[in-house]
Structure formats: C-alpha cells, structure tokens
C-alpha positions as CSV (number, residue, x, y, z in Angstrom):
1,X,8.3,-8.6,15.1
2,X,10.3,-11.3,13.2
3,X,9.6,-12.2,9.5
4,X,7.2,-15.0,10.4
5,X,5.2,-12.9,12.7
6,X,5.1,-10.1,10.2
7,X,4.0,-12.4,7.5
8,X,1.1,-13.6,9.7
9,X,0.3,-10.0,10.6
10,X,0.0,-9.0,6.9
11,X,-1.8,-12.3,5.9
12,X,-4.4,-11.6,8.7
13,X,-5.1,-8.2,7.2
14,X,-5.4,-9.6,3.7
15,X,-7.6,-12.5,4.7
16,X,-9.9,-10.3,6.8
17,X,-10.2,-7.7,4.1
18,X,-11.0,-10.3,1.3
19,X,-13.4,-12.2,3.6
20,X,-15.4,-9.2,4.6
21,X,-15.7,-8.0,1.0
22,X,-16.8,-11.5,-0.3
23,X,-19.3,-12.0,2.6
24,X,-20.9,-8.6,2.0
25,X,-21.1,-9.1,-1.7
26,X,-22.4,-12.6,-1.5
27,X,-25.1,-12.0,1.2
28,X,-26.3,-8.7,-0.3
29,X,-26.0,-9.4,-4.0
30,X,-29.8,-9.9,-4.6
31,X,-30.6,-6.7,-2.7
32,X,-27.9,-4.4,-4.2
33,X,-28.6,-5.7,-7.7
34,X,-32.3,-4.8,-7.4
35,X,-33.3,-1.5,-9.1
36,X,-33.6,1.3,-6.6
37,X,-37.4,1.7,-7.1
38,X,-38.0,-2.0,-6.4
39,X,-35.8,-2.3,-3.3
40,X,-38.6,-1.4,-0.9
41,X,-40.3,-4.7,-1.8
42,X,-37.1,-6.8,-1.3
43,X,-37.2,-8.8,2.0
44,X,-33.7,-7.6,2.9
45,X,-34.6,-3.9,2.5
46,X,-35.3,-3.4,6.2
47,X,-31.9,-4.7,7.2
48,X,-29.6,-3.5,4.4
49,X,-31.0,0.0,3.6
50,X,-28.7,2.8,4.8
51,X,-30.8,3.3,8.0
52,X,-31.4,-0.4,8.5
53,X,-29.7,-2.4,11.3
54,X,-27.1,-3.9,9.0
55,X,-26.7,-1.0,6.6
56,X,-26.4,1.6,9.5
57,X,-24.0,-0.7,11.2
58,X,-21.7,-0.9,8.1
59,X,-21.6,2.9,8.1
60,X,-20.7,3.2,11.8
61,X,-18.1,0.5,11.8
62,X,-16.5,1.7,8.5
63,X,-16.4,5.3,9.8
64,X,-14.7,4.3,13.1
65,X,-12.2,2.1,11.2
66,X,-11.2,5.1,9.0
67,X,-10.9,7.4,11.9
68,X,-8.9,4.9,13.9
69,X,-6.7,4.2,10.9
70,X,-5.8,7.8,10.5
71,X,-5.5,8.5,14.2
72,X,-3.2,5.7,15.3
73,X,-0.8,6.3,12.4
74,X,-0.7,10.1,12.9
75,X,-0.2,9.7,16.7
76,X,2.6,7.1,16.2
77,X,4.2,9.3,13.5
78,X,3.9,12.7,15.1
79,X,4.1,12.2,18.9
80,X,7.6,11.7,20.2
81,X,6.6,9.6,23.2
82,X,5.1,7.0,20.9
83,X,8.0,6.8,18.4
84,X,9.5,3.8,20.1
85,X,6.2,2.0,20.2
86,X,6.6,-0.5,17.4
87,X,8.0,0.0,13.9
88,X,6.4,2.8,11.8
89,X,6.0,0.6,8.8
90,X,3.8,-1.8,10.9
91,X,1.6,1.1,11.9
92,X,1.4,2.2,8.3
93,X,0.3,-1.3,7.3
94,X,-2.5,-1.1,10.0
95,X,-3.4,2.3,8.6
96,X,-3.7,0.9,5.1
97,X,-5.8,-2.1,6.3
98,X,-8.3,0.0,8.3
99,X,-8.5,2.7,5.6
100,X,-9.2,0.0,2.9
101,X,-11.8,-2.1,4.7
102,X,-13.5,0.9,6.2
103,X,-14.4,2.4,2.9
104,X,-15.7,-0.9,1.7
105,X,-18.1,-1.0,4.7
106,X,-19.1,2.6,4.0
107,X,-19.8,1.7,0.4
108,X,-22.3,-1.0,1.5
109,X,-23.8,1.4,4.0
110,X,-24.7,3.7,1.1
111,X,-26.4,0.7,-0.6
112,X,-24.7,2.0,-3.8
113,X,-27.0,5.0,-3.8
114,X,-25.1,8.3,-3.9
115,X,-26.7,11.7,-3.8
116,X,-26.6,15.2,-2.2
117,X,-23.7,16.4,-0.1
118,X,-22.9,12.8,1.0
119,X,-21.8,12.0,-2.6
120,X,-19.0,14.6,-2.3
121,X,-17.8,12.7,0.8
122,X,-18.0,9.4,-0.9
123,X,-16.1,10.5,-4.0
124,X,-13.6,12.2,-1.8
125,X,-13.2,8.9,0.0
126,X,-12.7,7.1,-3.3
127,X,-10.0,9.7,-4.3
128,X,-8.3,9.2,-0.8
129,X,-8.2,5.5,-1.3
130,X,-6.8,5.8,-4.9
131,X,-4.3,8.4,-3.9
132,X,-3.3,6.2,-1.0
133,X,-2.5,3.4,-3.4
134,X,-0.3,5.8,-5.4
135,X,1.3,7.1,-2.2
136,X,2.1,3.6,-1.0
137,X,3.9,2.9,-4.3
138,X,5.9,6.1,-4.0
139,X,6.6,5.3,-0.3
140,X,8.2,1.9,-1.0
141,X,10.4,3.4,-3.7
142,X,12.3,5.4,-1.1
143,X,14.8,3.2,0.7
144,X,14.0,2.8,4.4
145,X,15.3,1.0,7.5
146,X,13.5,-2.0,9.0
147,X,11.8,0.5,11.4
148,X,10.4,2.3,8.4
149,X,12.6,5.4,8.8
150,X,14.0,6.9,5.6
151,X,17.6,6.0,5.0
152,X,20.2,8.7,4.4
153,X,22.1,8.7,1.0
154,X,25.3,7.6,2.7
155,X,23.6,4.6,4.3
156,X,21.9,3.7,1.0
157,X,25.2,3.8,-0.9
158,X,26.9,1.7,1.8
159,X,24.1,-0.9,1.5
160,X,24.5,-0.9,-2.3
161,X,28.3,-1.4,-2.0
162,X,27.8,-4.3,0.4
163,X,25.3,-6.0,-1.9
164,X,27.5,-5.5,-5.0
165,X,30.5,-7.0,-3.1
166,X,28.5,-10.1,-2.1
167,X,27.4,-10.7,-5.7
168,X,30.9,-9.9,-7.2
169,X,32.5,-12.6,-5.0
170,X,30.2,-15.2,-6.5
171,X,30.4,-14.3,-10.2
172,X,33.6,-12.3,-10.6
173,X,35.2,-15.2,-12.5
174,X,32.6,-14.9,-15.3
175,X,33.4,-11.5,-16.9
176,X,30.5,-11.4,-19.3
177,X,27.9,-12.0,-16.6
178,X,29.7,-9.6,-14.3
179,X,29.7,-6.9,-17.0
180,X,26.0,-7.3,-17.5
181,X,25.4,-7.1,-13.8
182,X,27.4,-3.9,-13.4
183,X,25.6,-2.4,-16.3
184,X,22.1,-3.1,-15.0
185,X,23.1,-2.1,-11.5
186,X,24.5,1.3,-12.4
187,X,22.5,4.2,-11.1
188,X,23.9,6.4,-14.0
189,X,21.5,4.6,-16.4
190,X,18.5,6.3,-14.8
191,X,19.8,9.7,-13.6
192,X,19.1,11.7,-16.8
193,X,15.7,10.1,-17.4
194,X,12.4,11.7,-16.6
195,X,10.0,9.6,-14.4
196,X,8.0,8.4,-17.4
197,X,11.1,7.5,-19.3
198,X,12.4,5.7,-16.2
199,X,9.2,3.5,-16.1
200,X,9.6,2.7,-19.7
201,X,13.2,1.9,-19.3
202,X,12.5,-0.3,-16.2
203,X,9.9,-2.2,-18.2
204,X,12.5,-3.0,-20.9
205,X,15.0,-3.9,-18.2
206,X,12.6,-6.4,-16.6
207,X,13.4,-9.0,-19.3
208,X,17.2,-8.3,-19.1
209,X,17.1,-8.7,-15.4
210,X,15.2,-12.0,-15.7
211,X,17.9,-13.3,-18.1
212,X,20.7,-12.1,-15.9
213,X,19.2,-13.6,-12.7
214,X,18.8,-16.9,-14.6
215,X,22.5,-16.9,-15.6
216,X,23.7,-16.0,-12.1
217,X,21.5,-18.8,-10.8
218,X,23.2,-21.3,-13.1
219,X,26.7,-20.0,-12.2
220,X,26.2,-20.3,-8.4
221,X,24.6,-23.7,-8.8
222,X,27.6,-25.0,-10.8
223,X,29.9,-23.6,-8.2
224,X,28.4,-26.1,-5.7
225,X,27.4,-23.5,-3.2
226,X,24.9,-24.5,-0.5
227,X,21.2,-23.6,-1.2
228,X,21.1,-21.0,1.5
229,X,24.1,-19.1,0.1
230,X,22.8,-19.4,-3.4
231,X,19.5,-17.8,-2.4
232,X,21.3,-15.1,-0.5
233,X,23.4,-14.2,-3.6
234,X,20.4,-14.1,-5.8
235,X,18.5,-11.9,-3.4
236,X,21.5,-9.6,-3.1
237,X,21.8,-9.3,-6.9
238,X,18.2,-8.4,-7.4
239,X,18.2,-6.0,-4.4
240,X,21.3,-4.3,-5.7
241,X,19.7,-3.7,-9.1
242,X,16.5,-2.3,-7.6
243,X,18.4,-0.2,-5.0
244,X,20.5,1.4,-7.8
245,X,17.4,2.4,-9.7
246,X,15.9,3.9,-6.6
247,X,19.1,5.8,-5.8
248,X,19.0,7.3,-9.3
249,X,15.4,8.3,-9.0
250,X,15.5,9.3,-5.3
251,X,15.2,13.0,-5.8
252,X,12.2,12.5,-8.2
253,X,10.4,10.3,-5.8
254,X,11.0,12.8,-3.0
255,X,9.3,15.5,-5.1
256,X,6.4,13.2,-6.0
257,X,5.9,12.3,-2.3
258,X,5.7,16.0,-1.4
259,X,3.2,16.6,-4.2
260,X,1.2,13.5,-3.1
261,X,0.8,14.9,0.4
262,X,-0.5,18.1,-1.1
263,X,-3.2,16.2,-3.0
264,X,-4.0,13.5,-0.5
265,X,-4.6,15.7,2.5
266,X,-7.4,18.0,1.1
267,X,-9.4,14.9,-0.1
268,X,-9.1,13.4,3.4
269,X,-10.1,16.6,5.1
270,X,-13.1,17.2,2.9
271,X,-14.2,13.5,3.3
272,X,-14.1,13.7,7.1
273,X,-15.7,17.2,7.3
274,X,-18.7,16.1,5.2
275,X,-18.8,12.8,7.0
276,X,-19.1,14.6,10.4
277,X,-21.9,16.8,8.9
278,X,-23.7,13.7,7.7
279,X,-23.4,12.1,11.1
280,X,-24.6,15.3,12.8
281,X,-27.7,15.6,10.6
282,X,-28.5,11.9,11.1
283,X,-28.4,12.3,14.8
284,X,-30.4,15.6,14.6
285,X,-33.2,13.8,12.8
286,X,-33.3,11.1,15.4
287,X,-31.9,8.2,13.5
288,X,-30.4,5.6,15.9
289,X,-28.8,2.3,15.5
290,X,-29.3,-0.7,17.8
291,X,-29.0,1.4,20.9
C-alpha cells in the first residue's frame, strides 16, 4: 500500500466514523434527550429503545464490529501463516477503527441507560477504549519499520545517523544553527529524566524546535535548493530530533507498553464475558431482531 492508498485508507475510516456518529446523534437527539420516564410516549421509542429494530441493530452491529476488530488483529499478529498478509500497522488501524465505531453503536444501543450487570460491561468498554488511546500513543513512540515491526536499537541508531548526516550536509556551514540542532537532537538530554520530566522537557523544547526549524528553512531556501530537497531536509531534521528523544526514552516506553497490556487485557476480557452473558440472557428471554 503506497502513501496515497494509505491516506485514502485512513481517511475512509475517519469519514465513516465521524459520519456514523453525527447521523446517530442528529437523528436520535430528540429521543435520547427526552427524560427516561417520558420516552415511552416519544414516537421514536419503538425503534430506538434497546430492544427496538434500530436500537437492537446498533447493539448487534457494534458487538460484531468489536469482536471482528479484536479477532482480525490478533489472528494477523499471532498466527504465523498470516504474518505476510499485509502490514501489521494497517491491521492495527483497522482494529482501532472497528473498536472505536463499535462502542459508539453499543452506546446508542443502550439509549444512554445503564444498569445492572450490563453497566459493568459498558464501563469496561469505556476503559478499554480509553486505555486503547493511551496504548496507541505508547505504541507510536517505539520506532518501527514500515511493516509495523519494532526496530532493533542498531537499526534505530543507523537511521538516526543517516538523518543527521542529511541535515548536516545542508547546514554545516552555519555553526550556530548546527550547534542548536546537535543539542536538540542529542538523546543524552532525555536519558536521566523520568517520564513526567521528559514530557515537561519536550513541551519546553517544542518552541525551541519551531525556532530551529524556521532557521533551517531560511538557510536551505537561501542556498537555492530545489523545493523537493528543501522539504526532504526539513523532514529529516524534525525526524532526527523526534527519533533521538524516542531512543532516550525507549526503555521507559517498553516498560509502559508491558504495563499497558496488563491493564488493557482484563478490561477487554470482562467486557466480552459480560457481553456474552447479556446476549445469552437476551436470547433466553426470546428477544429477536428482524429475523
């Protein structure tokens, strides 16, 4: 999948997710904003209540989306015969899409009414989604190949050296800018910091990096380099600074990722177990959808 196809792939997920959320909110606003004791008299109650045609459908589709999102990603990640079937990061993006839109549909299935054992499943789902957002942030902090596989430290350092060399060739004649670049791109600046200190440090660095990138942009523009090469140098400079920070914090992010798995998995398991109990009870009491 080239960059254009990948951009379309991601855009499609974003557009579908936003569109579904807006349509559900717009069409059901009058019903969902009606007090619980008055909903029975709302003309949309028959369709949008949890056991209604639309409400029930939201729950079924949302549940299948979450199950499919977890299943396809785990199969692709764990089973060797599928490991050459597309890049892992693309399957992760599909997992995130299905496990983001699915909970939205389940939320509308509940009609914003939570109670009993189902409320445990719902709040577990909320925690799974929130922890998934945190996990995604940690995941992208660990340098990876285009296939989504984690890079070894030697490969990361080689990449950093190549990026630094590309930038150095363009700004080496300006010692002041070069000195600032080497300072901001040094992994040593972050190695002795705790994670919270590193975040604070990175926030302060944001403005320094903006000024540095602006100065580099002026230098390469004055050098009369083609636009394509100028953009390539600027991308390399920014990537080298970010990569250096990630190298310094790599061990910390590895620990966080292990802790995240420990927290994320129990929430997901409890959500699905209670969800299956809910579905079983629903079927036992004879509730059916459109079939």
